[in-house]
C-alpha positions as CSV (number, residue, x, y, z in Angstrom):
1,M,-23.2,-21.4,34.3
2,G,-20.5,-22.9,36.5
3,G,-17.5,-21.0,37.6
4,R,-15.0,-23.0,35.1
5,Q,-17.4,-22.3,32.4
6,W,-17.7,-18.6,33.2
7,C,-14.0,-18.2,33.5
8,C,-13.6,-20.0,30.0
9,A,-16.3,-17.9,28.3
10,F,-14.6,-14.7,29.8
11,G,-11.2,-15.7,28.5
12,V,-12.5,-16.0,25.1
13,F,-14.2,-12.8,25.2
14,A,-11.2,-11.2,26.4
15,A,-9.0,-12.7,23.7
16,V,-11.7,-11.4,21.1
17,L,-11.5,-7.9,22.7
18,A,-7.7,-8.0,22.6
19,A,-7.5,-9.0,19.1
20,G,-9.9,-6.3,18.2
21,C,-7.7,-3.6,19.7
22,D,-4.8,-4.8,18.1
23,R,-6.0,-4.7,14.7
24,E,-4.1,-2.4,12.4
25,A,-6.1,0.4,10.4
26,E,-6.8,-0.6,6.9
27,P,-4.7,2.1,5.3
28,V,-1.7,1.1,7.4
29,A,-2.1,-2.6,6.2
30,A,-2.4,-1.2,2.8
31,A,0.8,0.9,3.0
32,K,2.7,-2.1,4.4
33,A,1.5,-4.4,1.7
34,F,2.9,-1.6,-0.9
35,A,6.1,-1.4,0.9
36,A,6.5,-5.4,0.7
37,A,5.8,-5.4,-2.8
38,M,8.4,-2.8,-3.4
39,L,11.1,-4.8,-1.6
40,E,10.1,-7.8,-3.7
41,R,10.2,-5.8,-6.8
42,D,6.7,-7.1,-7.8
43,A,5.4,-4.6,-10.1
44,T,2.3,-6.7,-10.7
45,E,1.4,-6.4,-7.2
46,L,2.3,-2.7,-6.9
47,L,-0.1,-2.1,-9.9
48,R,-2.9,-3.7,-8.2
49,L,-2.2,-1.6,-5.0
50,V,-2.2,1.7,-6.8
51,D,-5.2,3.9,-7.1
52,D,-7.5,4.1,-10.4
53,A,-5.9,7.5,-11.6
54,S,-2.5,6.1,-11.1
55,R,-3.1,2.9,-13.1
56,A,-4.8,4.8,-15.8
57,E,-1.6,7.1,-16.0
58,L,0.7,4.0,-16.2
59,E,-1.7,2.4,-18.7
60,Q,-1.4,5.4,-21.0
61,S,2.5,5.5,-20.7
62,A,2.7,1.7,-21.6
63,E,0.6,2.4,-24.6
64,R,3.1,5.1,-25.6
65,A,6.0,2.8,-25.2
66,T,4.3,0.4,-27.3
67,D,3.6,2.9,-29.9
68,Q,7.5,4.1,-29.5
69,I,8.7,0.6,-30.1
70,G,6.7,0.1,-33.4
71,G,4.1,-2.1,-31.8
72,R,6.7,-4.9,-32.1
73,R,5.3,-6.1,-28.7
74,R,2.8,-4.7,-26.2
75,V,4.3,-3.0,-23.2
76,G,2.5,-3.7,-19.9
77,A,1.3,-1.0,-17.4
78,Y,3.4,-2.9,-14.6
79,E,6.5,-2.4,-16.8
80,M,6.2,1.4,-16.2
81,L,6.9,1.0,-12.6
82,Q,10.4,0.9,-11.6
83,V,11.5,0.2,-8.0
84,V,14.5,2.7,-7.2
85,D,16.1,4.3,-4.3
86,V,14.5,1.8,-1.9
87,D,17.3,-0.2,0.0
88,P,16.4,-3.8,-0.4
89,R,17.0,-4.6,3.1
90,F,14.4,-2.0,4.2
91,Q,12.3,-3.4,7.0
92,V,9.4,-1.8,8.6
93,V,9.8,-1.1,12.2
94,K,7.0,1.2,12.7
95,A,4.0,2.2,10.8
96,E,1.7,5.2,11.8
97,Q,-1.5,6.5,10.4
98,L,-0.8,10.3,10.3
99,A,-4.1,11.5,8.9
100,R,-7.6,9.9,7.8
101,S,-10.8,11.1,6.5
102,E,-13.5,9.0,4.8
103,T,-11.8,8.7,1.4
104,E,-8.0,9.7,2.0
105,A,-5.3,8.6,4.6
106,T,-1.6,9.2,5.1
107,V,0.6,6.7,6.5
108,R,4.4,7.0,7.7
109,L,6.5,4.0,7.5
110,D,9.7,4.0,9.5
111,G,12.5,1.5,8.7
112,V,14.9,0.0,11.1
113,D,17.6,2.1,9.6
114,G,16.0,5.4,10.7
115,S,14.5,6.2,7.1
116,S,10.8,7.4,6.9
117,Y,8.2,7.0,3.7
118,V,5.0,9.0,3.7
119,V,2.5,7.1,1.6
120,P,-0.7,8.9,0.5
121,L,-3.6,6.5,0.0
122,V,-7.2,6.8,-1.1
123,L,-10.3,4.7,-0.7
124,E,-11.7,3.3,-3.9
125,D,-14.2,0.4,-4.1
126,A,-14.0,-0.3,-0.5
127,K,-10.3,-0.8,-0.2
128,W,-7.3,1.5,0.4
129,H,-4.8,2.3,-2.7
130,V,-1.7,3.9,-2.9
131,R,-1.8,7.3,-4.7
132,L,1.3,7.9,-6.8
133,D,0.3,11.5,-8.3
134,L,2.0,10.9,-11.4
135,L,0.6,13.9,-13.4
136,R,1.5,16.3,-10.6
137,R,5.0,15.0,-10.4
138,L,5.6,15.1,-14.0
139,Q,4.3,18.9,-14.1
140,N,6.3,20.2,-11.1
141,P,9.6,18.3,-11.1
């Protein structure tokens, strides 16, 4: 291999290595996607990003809401998600994985305004999902 070809091959290899090093952890990417959906007030996307237990609780709440209005219309689980107390100008300046096991992770999202959010995640079906812990929050206000 000539000097120029070897140099080009090395440059491609170095670029691939650098890209691999800069790749963020999957739980971090999932937490950032959740934050983006919150900022966009996209309840349908938020529902897709939560874990199975949270989604099931939201679906049960939606069924109860449908019953409470006499079944006049079917309330969707996504309607049970309300984004409150999040500044619509919030921008993630730093995302850090605080802990990770085979099935759970915790990510901290820091905003440019100095605020921080800790996001618990669980691995389900080979993807990271945000855990809302609705039952625990309802039982321990």
